[in-house]
N, C-alpha and C positions, 0 to 999 in steps of 0.2 A: 147587369151591374148598374147601380145608380151613381150619380155624381152630384156634389153639392159645391157650387162655386160661391165662396163666402167672403164677406168684406173683412179685411184685417182691422184690428183695433186702432192702428195708426193709419190715418187716411193718406192715400197717395197725394203727391204735390200737384196733380192734374186730374181734370174730371173724366176725360175719355181717352185713355192711353192707346196709341197706335204703334205698330212696328212695321217699318218699310211699306207704309201706305194702308195697312189693314188693321182695323181695330183689334186690341188685345182680346176682347171677349170673343170675337169671331175666331181667332186662332185657338183660344182655349176650347171652344165648342168643337171645332174641327178635330183637335187632338183627342178629346174625350170620346167623341164618336169613333175615332180610329182605334182606341184601345178597348172598345167594346161597351162603352156606357150607352144605354138606350133610354135612360131618362136623366135629364140634366136640370137641376134646380139652381137658379141664379138668384142670390140675395140682392135686393136693391133697396135704397132708402129714398125717401122724398126730398132729394137734394140734387144739385146739378148733375153729379156723377150717375145717380140712379136714373134720373130723367133721361140722360143721354143714352145710357145702355138699353133702357126699355124702348126708347124711340127707334134706336138703330135696329134692334132685333124685331120690333113690330113692323118696320117699314122695308127691311132688307132680307128678312128670313120668313116670308109668309109660308104657312103650312108646316112650320117647324114644331110639330106636336110633341117632340121629345124634349123641348126646352120650356121650362115653366119659371115664371117670376114669382119670388117670394118677398113680399115687402115687409120690412121691419123698421122700427123707428130709429134704430142704432145698431151697430155690430153686435150680434148675438152669439157668434161662434157657430160652427158647423152643426153641433148637436142640436141646438135650438132650431136652426133653419130646417134640419130634417124632421124634427118633431112637428113644426108648424106645417110642413108639407104633408104630414100624415104618414111618414115612414114608421112601419112597426118596429118596436124595440128588437135589436138583433139583426135588422136588415143590413146587409153589407153595402157600403157606399164608399166612393173615393172623395176625399175632401181637399178641394184645390182652392188656395187663397186667390182672391180676384186680382192680385198684383203679380202673379207668378205665371210665366210661360215655360212650358216644358215640351220636350219631344223625346219620349222614352217608351220603349216596349215593355209593358207591364204584364204580359201574358204569363211569364214564368212566375212572377210574384203572385198574381192572383190564383194560379194553379196550386202553388205550394202553401198558401195561406189556409186553404181549406175552410174558409168561412170564419177563421179566428181573427183575421185582419192582419196588417202589417204597417210598419212605418217605413216608407221607401225613401232612402237616402239617394238623392241625385246631385252629382257634382255640377257646379257651375262651369261654363267654358272658361278656359284661361283668357283673362282679359276682361271678363265681366266684373262688375263692381261687388258682387257677393261671391261667396266661396262654395256654398251648398244650400240645398233646400230639402226639408223633410216633409214629405206628402203622406198624410195618413190614409190607409185603406181601413176603414172602420169595420169591425166584425165583432165576434162574441167575446174575445179576450179583452180584459181591462187594460192590460199593458202588453200589446203586440210587439213582436220582435222587430228590431231595425234590420232592414235588409238592403242591400245595394241594388239599385235598379240599373238597367242597361239603357243609357241615355243621358240627358242633361236637363237641367232647369235653371232659371234665372229669375230673380226678383226684379221687378220694374216698378219703382216707386217714384221715379222722376223722369223727365225728358233726358237727362244726362245718361240715366240707366238705358233708356231706349236707344240713344245715340251710340252708346258703347256696344250694345248687342247688334245693332244694324252694322257697325263697322265690322264686327266679327263675321257676320253673314256675308257682306260684300267682299271681304278679304279671303273668303273660302275657309274660314277657321271653325265653322259650325258643321257638324256631320250631316250628311244629306241622306243617310240610310235609315233614319228613323221612321216612324209611322206618319209624321206630319212636319217635314222640314220647313224651315223658315227661309223663304225666298221673297224677293220684291214683288209687290202686286202692281200690275199695269206697267212693268218695266221689262218687257221681253227682249228689248234691244239694249245695247249699251253704246256709250260714246266711245271714241277712239281710246281714251284712257280706260284701262281695264277695270279699275275699282269704281268708276262712276256709272251708275245705272240711271237711264233716262227713259221715262215713259214714252210710248209711241206718240201720244198726243201732246207732248211737251216740245218746246222749242228752245234750243241753245244756240246762240249766235256763234258764228264761225270764229269770231275774235274772242269769245269768252273762254276762260281757262278754268277747268275742273281739276282740283287736286285731291288725290287719295280717295277715300271712301265717301261718296256723295250719292245721295238719292234724290232724284228730281221727279216729282209726282205728275200724274195726268194733268194736262192743260197748263202746267207751269211754264214760265218764261224766264230765261236768263239772257240778259242783254248784252250788247257788245262791250267788250273790254272788262266785263265782270270777272272777279276772281273769287271762286267758290271752293271751299274745302281747305283742309280735310275735315272729316266728321261733321257733315252737314246733312240735315234733312230739309228738303224744300217741298212744302205741302202742295196738294192739288190746287190749281188755279193761282198759286202765288207768283209773284213777279219780283225778280231781282233785276233792277234797272241798270243802265249803262254805267260801267265804272265802279260799281258797288263792290265792296269786299266783305265776304261772309266766311267766317271760320269758326269751327266747333260751335255750331249753332242749330237752332230749330226754328224755321220759318213756318208759321202755321198756314193752313188752308186759307186761300184768298188774301193773304197779307202781301204788302208791297214794301220792298226795301228801295228807298229813293236813290236817284243817280248819285254816284260817288259817295254814298253813305257807307258806314262801317258797322257790322254787327259781329262782335267777338264774344265767344264764350257765353252766349245768351239765347234765350227764347224770344221770338218776336211775333206778336199777334195783335188782335184788335185794341188791346189796352197798352200797346207799346212794348218795350223790352222788359224781360223779366229773367230772374235767375233760372238756370237749367236745373238747379237742385231743389228749390222749394217753391218756385213759382212767384216769389215776391218781386215787386217791382225793382228794376235795376237802374242805376243812375250812371250815365256815361257823360262824356264831354260832348262838345259841339260837333264832333265828327259823326255822331250817330243821329241820322235824320230818318224818320220812318212814319208810315201812315198805314191805315188798312183800306183796302179798296172798297169795302162796303161797311162804314162805320155803323156800329149797333147802338141803338138808343139805350140809356142806362137802364138797368133792370133792378127792381126792388126784390129783395130776397123773399118777402112775403108772397108776392104775386107768383114768383117762380115756384116756390113750394106748393102754392095752391094749385098751379097748372100741373105740377108733377103728380100730386095726389089724384087730381081730376083724371089725368091721363091713365095712371096706373089702375084706377078703378073703373075704366070703361068696360063695357061688355067684352067677352072674349072675341066676339066676331069683329070688333074694331081693331084688334091687335094682330090681325093677319095670321090667325091660326095658332098663336101662342096662348097657353093657359097661364093665368095669373092667380095669385092668391093674396088676399089681404090678411090683416093680423087675426081676424076672427073665423073666416070661412073660406072655402074654395069656390072660385067662380067656375062653374062647369060649363062645357061647350053647350050652346043651345041646340 
């Protein structure tokens, strides 16, 4: 079985989605492999999101010959991506939107479809921001039947969606009997509070307080007297300094929340505070003081797009074993 991970027409509010410390694309690839997909086509554009996905797969998944990048100038739909990748007409494949995370056993669906295809209806977990997801298994039939799948799926278009799903996982409300259950990465131990997961290399001060569902990533630091939670993601290497208060928030990798600062219902990263829903800059009162531990120089969109195209068009040998395709031709392994 082939799979196509395609970009939705409405772009997500963030460039590189992660769930409990692991990139969404990595969880997607793991699930597709678990349900029997042996060739996975990933649509990317020459934009920050596409560049981030390509860079991660190239540097963290060397030798992944079953994953191929398909570059397109804009969202084309899974049919166009499959055609650009050279799939013959009528070849069955699973079409997964790039903003959907699923954990479902599709073996029965694939057996019963008999090559005609199906539209798999997966309900979202109670508490997720969406109610259901329809995942096509493309086959010979023009209008394949809608069948209920055994498992769940959720759409993650914003950091708020990811926080809500992470809460469900930390509260034990996501099934663990699927082919690829969602669990924290780098958090094999937990703090004394049952819902707070802390990576082994993170440090939480003895006087810090963690409330409710909280994920503290590798190398992160939570200082004395800090109050964190509920519904908080603390990224790898992030610092929450002494006396800070963080609630329903996403603290990006390497970001620092200053002493006694407050982050409420927001994302915090290199550019300061932003909305959890659409990533737009958020305005707060004087209680919110923040900085990033390694400020980045301003980027010009043109140079970033140029670097993205240049990176995606490198020889296959430079991409750690991944095959890539441009708009016109396939770059074959040397």
